[in-house]
N, CA and C atoms as a LAMMPS dump frame, in Angstrom:
ITEM: TIMESTEP
0
ITEM: NUMBER OF ATOMS
192
ITEM: BOX BOUNDS ff ff ff
-5.0000000000000000e+02 5.0000000000000000e+02
-5.0000000000000000e+02 5.0000000000000000e+02
-5.0000000000000000e+02 5.0000000000000000e+02
ITEM: ATOMS id mol type element x y z
1 1 1 N 112.441 -200.199 -456.546
2 1 2 C 111.638 -200.572 -457.487
3 1 3 C 110.232 -200.205 -457.526
4 2 1 N 109.478 -199.342 -457.997
5 2 2 C 107.886 -198.984 -457.785
6 2 3 C 107.385 -200.647 -457.374
7 3 1 N 107.673 -201.409 -457.862
8 3 2 C 106.561 -202.905 -457.144
9 3 3 C 106.491 -203.741 -456.499
10 4 1 N 108.083 -202.705 -455.285
11 4 2 C 107.94 -202.853 -454.866
12 4 3 C 106.93 -201.982 -453.384
13 5 1 N 107.399 -200.892 -453.783
14 5 2 C 106.349 -200.022 -452.718
15 5 3 C 104.902 -200.251 -453.409
16 6 1 N 104.646 -200.614 -453.961
17 6 2 C 102.758 -200.801 -454.821
18 6 3 C 103.135 -202.43 -453.923
19 7 1 N 103.349 -203.023 -453.724
20 7 2 C 102.845 -204.624 -453.366
21 7 3 C 102.781 -204.056 -451.614
22 8 1 N 104.128 -203.046 -451.395
23 8 2 C 103.593 -203.31 -449.626
24 8 3 C 102.444 -202.427 -449.338
25 9 1 N 102.13 -201.323 -450.463
26 9 2 C 100.81 -200.566 -450.006
27 9 3 C 99.878 -201.359 -450.095
28 10 1 N 99.554 -201.842 -451.019
29 10 2 C 98.376 -202.842 -451.286
30 10 3 C 98.321 -203.903 -449.883
31 11 1 N 99.466 -204.715 -449.594
32 11 2 C 99.554 -205.345 -448.461
33 11 3 C 98.844 -205.188 -447.212
34 12 1 N 99.179 -203.449 -447.564
35 12 2 C 98.588 -202.858 -445.715
36 12 3 C 97.318 -202.26 -446.158
37 13 1 N 96.351 -202.779 -446.747
38 13 2 C 95.147 -202.084 -447.748
39 13 3 C 94.755 -203.332 -447.158
40 14 1 N 93.15 -203.363 -446.238
41 14 2 C 92.91 -204.608 -446.355
42 14 3 C 91.359 -204.3 -447.294
43 15 1 N 90.484 -203.312 -446.875
44 15 2 C 89.11 -203.438 -447.774
45 15 3 C 89.457 -204.243 -449.014
46 16 1 N 88.7 -204.747 -449.516
47 16 2 C 89.218 -204.897 -451.157
48 16 3 C 88.906 -203.64 -451.348
49 17 1 N 87.828 -203.514 -451.75
50 17 2 C 86.792 -201.961 -452.776
51 17 3 C 88.598 -201.037 -452.675
52 18 1 N 89.057 -200.927 -451.663
53 18 2 C 90.539 -200.211 -451.589
54 18 3 C 91.414 -200.645 -452.842
55 19 1 N 91.847 -201.761 -452.666
56 19 2 C 92.966 -203.534 -453.262
57 19 3 C 91.967 -202.917 -454.347
58 20 1 N 91.41 -202.306 -454.679
59 20 2 C 90.274 -202.46 -456.538
60 20 3 C 90.56 -201.241 -457.036
61 21 1 N 90.134 -199.839 -456.327
62 21 2 C 90.741 -198.828 -456.228
63 21 3 C 92.603 -199.148 -457.043
64 22 1 N 93.475 -199.574 -456.067
65 22 2 C 94.12 -199.03 -455.987
66 22 3 C 94.741 -200.336 -457.569
67 23 1 N 94.526 -201.131 -457.877
68 23 2 C 94.394 -201.683 -458.799
69 23 3 C 93.912 -200.752 -459.899
70 24 1 N 92.727 -200.144 -460.254
71 24 2 C 92.621 -199.903 -461.469
72 24 3 C 93.707 -198.172 -461.307
73 25 1 N 94.432 -197.68 -460.659
74 25 2 C 95.551 -197.002 -460.938
75 25 3 C 96.415 -197.519 -462.037
76 26 1 N 96.855 -198.578 -462.497
77 26 2 C 97.776 -199.162 -462.723
78 26 3 C 97.28 -198.809 -463.875
79 27 1 N 98.115 -198.22 -464.459
80 27 2 C 98.306 -198.499 -466.674
81 27 3 C 98.258 -200.117 -466.718
82 28 1 N 98.104 -199.873 -468.113
83 28 2 C 98.145 -201.279 -469.016
84 28 3 C 100.006 -201.166 -468.698
85 29 1 N 100.873 -200.995 -469.038
86 29 2 C 102.303 -201.431 -468.782
87 29 3 C 102.751 -202.217 -467.652
88 30 1 N 101.979 -201.347 -466.075
89 30 2 C 102.769 -201.715 -464.753
90 30 3 C 101.353 -202.69 -464.776
91 31 1 N 100.615 -203.767 -465.621
92 31 2 C 99.533 -204.264 -464.924
93 31 3 C 100.529 -205.253 -466.066
94 32 1 N 101.679 -205.588 -467.245
95 32 2 C 101.469 -206.693 -467.814
96 32 3 C 103.734 -206.389 -466.291
97 33 1 N 103.963 -205.838 -465.906
98 33 2 C 104.945 -205.853 -465.179
99 33 3 C 105.47 -206.754 -463.973
100 34 1 N 104.248 -206.601 -463.866
101 34 2 C 102.984 -206.995 -462.277
102 34 3 C 103.112 -208.117 -462.672
103 35 1 N 102.277 -209.045 -463.917
104 35 2 C 102.011 -210.136 -463.879
105 35 3 C 103.315 -210.212 -464.337
106 36 1 N 103.83 -210.069 -464.823
107 36 2 C 105.681 -210.912 -465.414
108 36 3 C 106.301 -211.118 -464.031
109 37 1 N 105.882 -210.288 -463.322
110 37 2 C 107.012 -210.104 -461.422
111 37 3 C 106.045 -211.915 -460.891
112 38 1 N 104.864 -211.402 -460.515
113 38 2 C 104.229 -212.66 -460.353
114 38 3 C 104.644 -213.785 -460.757
115 39 1 N 104.693 -214.214 -462.101
116 39 2 C 104.589 -214.852 -462.807
117 39 3 C 106.359 -215.805 -462.684
118 40 1 N 107.133 -214.783 -462.713
119 40 2 C 108.774 -214.571 -462.267
120 40 3 C 108.866 -215.698 -461.127
121 41 1 N 108.94 -214.981 -459.562
122 41 2 C 108.783 -215.041 -458.922
123 41 3 C 108.955 -215.814 -457.84
124 42 1 N 108.029 -216.987 -458.142
125 42 2 C 107.958 -218.01 -457.22
126 42 3 C 109.993 -219.11 -458.342
127 43 1 N 109.652 -218.524 -459.097
128 43 2 C 111.699 -219.172 -459.628
129 43 3 C 112.246 -218.815 -458.54
130 44 1 N 112.445 -217.093 -458.998
131 44 2 C 113.318 -216.666 -458.202
132 44 3 C 113.243 -216.56 -456.263
133 45 1 N 111.822 -217.145 -456.041
134 45 2 C 112.416 -217.333 -454.681
135 45 3 C 112.913 -219.112 -454.259
136 46 1 N 112.94 -220.013 -455.387
137 46 2 C 113.52 -220.914 -455.157
138 46 3 C 114.877 -220.839 -455.327
139 47 1 N 114.912 -219.908 -455.999
140 47 2 C 116.942 -219.482 -457.068
141 47 3 C 117.228 -219.028 -455.865
142 48 1 N 117.433 -218.624 -455.376
143 48 2 C 117.367 -216.699 -454.53
144 48 3 C 117.227 -217.892 -452.868
145 49 1 N 116.542 -219.39 -452.777
146 49 2 C 115.94 -219.524 -451.396
147 49 3 C 115.578 -218.341 -450.136
148 50 1 N 114.297 -217.521 -450.837
149 50 2 C 113.879 -216.16 -450.215
150 50 3 C 112.664 -216.182 -449.746
151 51 1 N 112.184 -215.935 -448.414
152 51 2 C 110.766 -216.515 -448.495
153 51 3 C 110.12 -215.163 -448.613
154 52 1 N 111.011 -213.916 -448.961
155 52 2 C 110.601 -212.017 -448.411
156 52 3 C 110.353 -212.496 -450.287
157 53 1 N 111.059 -212.724 -451.232
158 53 2 C 109.871 -212.991 -452.771
159 53 3 C 108.81 -214.337 -452.383
160 54 1 N 108.976 -214.559 -451.829
161 54 2 C 107.519 -215.791 -451.735
162 54 3 C 106.483 -214.805 -451.406
163 55 1 N 106.756 -213.904 -450.065
164 55 2 C 105.297 -213.3 -449.641
165 55 3 C 105.352 -212.306 -450.733
166 56 1 N 106.409 -211.754 -451.475
167 56 2 C 106.468 -210.659 -452.3
168 56 3 C 104.935 -211.334 -453.794
169 57 1 N 105.439 -212.644 -453.93
170 57 2 C 105.433 -213.207 -455.801
171 57 3 C 103.762 -213.793 -455.109
172 58 1 N 103.357 -213.773 -453.698
173 58 2 C 102.035 -214.283 -453.087
174 58 3 C 101.471 -213.008 -452.849
175 59 1 N 101.496 -211.675 -453.333
176 59 2 C 100.82 -210.631 -453.04
177 59 3 C 100.856 -209.878 -454.403
178 60 1 N 101.322 -210.328 -454.813
179 60 2 C 101.545 -210.126 -456.372
180 60 3 C 99.944 -210.504 -457.569
181 61 1 N 100.205 -212.14 -456.827
182 61 2 C 99.007 -212.489 -456.982
183 61 3 C 97.82 -212.335 -457.521
184 62 1 N 97.904 -212.043 -455.215
185 62 2 C 97.062 -211.848 -454.475
186 62 3 C 95.882 -210.251 -455.075
187 63 1 N 96.357 -209.21 -455.29
188 63 2 C 96.833 -208.386 -456.466
189 63 3 C 95.957 -208.492 -457.553
190 64 1 N 95.989 -209.682 -457.995
191 64 2 C 95.658 -209.734 -459.588
192 64 3 C 94.867 -210.309 -459.997
């Protein structure tokens, strides 16, 4: 899914300015999907007992 690629790209970027520029490239629909994922990730992480999902959710929150 595109959001996984986006999270990986954002996590690889260390400079705040570059993260802001990356964030600015998202459409309103993409931002909505990312926010929805960030809200759902903790629930999915617990249900799936997935440390990877926890990491993804935290990355999504950090981007937002």
